[in-house]
N, C-alpha and C positions, 0 to 999 in steps of 0.2 A: 504494500500500500504506500509506504513512504517513497519508494522508487517511482511509483506512478505520479505522486504529487510533485516530486522533484522534476520529473520529465515535463509535466504540465506547466510548472512554474518557469521552466526554461523557455517554453514557447511564449510566455508573457513576461519579458524581462523587466518592464517598468509600466506603471499605470498609464503614463502619458506617452509612452513609446517615443520619447523625445529623441531627436537626432539633430542637435544644434550644430550651427556653423560648420563649414567645410573650408575654412581659410578664406581665400578670395573668391568672389562670385565669378564663376567661369562656366563654360559649357560642361566641363568634366564634373564640377561640383553639382551642377543641375542634373546631369545624367545619373549621378550616384544618389542624389537626395531621396527619391522615392523608394529606393531599395534598401535604405538604411533604417527603415522603421517597418516593423511587421504590419502595423495598422494600414499604412499606405499600400504596401505591397499586396496584402491579401484583399483589401477592398477593391483595388483596381483590377485585380485578376477576376474577382467576383463580378464586377461590372461587365467585363468581356464575356464571362461565362453566361451571364443572364442574357446578353445580347444575342448569343448564338443559340442558347438552349431554347429560346422562345420560338425558334424556327420561323421567324418572320423576316420579310425583306426589310422591314423598318427597324430591325435590331441595331443597325449602325447609329441610330439616334441616341442610344444610351451612352456609349463612350463619347460621342461628340458632345452631348449635353454636359457630361462630367468634365471634359477637358475645357470647354469654353467657360464654364462656370469656375473651374479651377484657376484659369488665368485671371478672371475677374477677382476672385478671392485673393490671389497672390498680389495683384495690384493694390488691393486694399491693405494687405499686410505690409507690403513694401512701403506704402504711404504712412504706415504707423497705426492703422486702424485695425484693432483686434476685434473680431466678432465675438460676441458673448458665448461662453461655454464651448469653445472650439474643440478641446480634447474630448469632452463627453459626446459631442455630436459625431466626432470621428469614430469613437468607440461604438456609438449607436449605428453608424454606417456599416460596421462589420457585423453587428448583430442582425440588423435588418436585411442587408444584402445576403449574408450567409443564411439567414432564416428563410428568405425567399427561395434560394437554391435548395435548401434542405426540404422545403415543403413543395418543391416543384411548381412554384408559382412564378412562372417565367414568361408571362406575356410582356410585350414591349409597348404597351399602351401609354397614353399621355401621363398617367399617374406615375408610372415607373420612370419615365423620362424626367419629369419634374423632381422626383425623388433623387435621381442620379445627379441632376443639376444642383440640388440643394447640398448633397454630400460633397460634390466637387467643389462648391464654393468654400466649404469649411476646410476641406483638405488643402485647397489652394491657399487659403488664408494662413494655415499653419506653415506651408512652404514659404510664403512671403514674409511672415514674421521671423522665420529662421534663416532668411537669406543673409549671406555674408554682407558685411557693411561696405566692403571695398570690391572693386572690380566691375565687371559688366553684368548688370542686372538682366539685360536682354539675353545674354548668353546663358545665364543661370536659368531663366524662365524657359528658354528654348530647350535646354537640356532636360529639365524635368517634364516638359510637355512631350518630348520624344520618348523618354523612358516610360511615361504614363501610357502613351499610345502602344508601346511595345508590350507593356504588362496587360493592357486590354486585349491585345492580339494574342498573347500567350493564353489568356483565359478563353478567348474565342476558339482558338485551336483545340484547347483541352476539351471544351464543351462539344466541339465537332467530332472528336474522336473517342471520348470517354462514354461509357455506358451511363445511363441515367442514375444508376446506383452510386457510381463514383462521384458524380456531380452533387448528389445529396450528401454524401459523406464529406466532401470538401465544404459544402455549405454548413454542415454541422460543425466542422472544425473551425471555420472562420467565425461563426457566431459564438462558439465556445471560447475562442481566444479573446474575442471582444468582451464577453461576459466575465471571464477570469480577470481581465485587465481592469474591469470596472469595480471589482471588489477589493 
């Protein structure tokens, strides 16, 4: 039992999953930023999975809404405006997106598009607030947009090739990590 708890704790290294500063703002720092926090990594993969698992031609709207809103949130963060409850909403994004996958609720309707946009706004705000103070902010944003798109693509490919049971298991895992981090 103790080994299981230790393994689960390793999946949730910190409640906020903070991954502050990467030195100077650069393309490399931006590329690395989304993969240095499990919260961002898992949520972005879940968005890609939801986009493909819905088997709708409109699935592309989910990652697009997430990324566009993420850039807007980053701009707010870079300007010094922190949205309220950023970290709890990011954790909620893991619970909700993972829960939707786990429950096989994978339609790509307008409600899910808006939900992805809302979560993208908060994820982006965290990125913007954690942006390095010196260097090229445009390069930093470009980097994390590219990596975010790649993570959405990885999720999309996984959903395309995985059996529905694996998607549900991944969804349970994402939601579980979000819940563990919240406690």
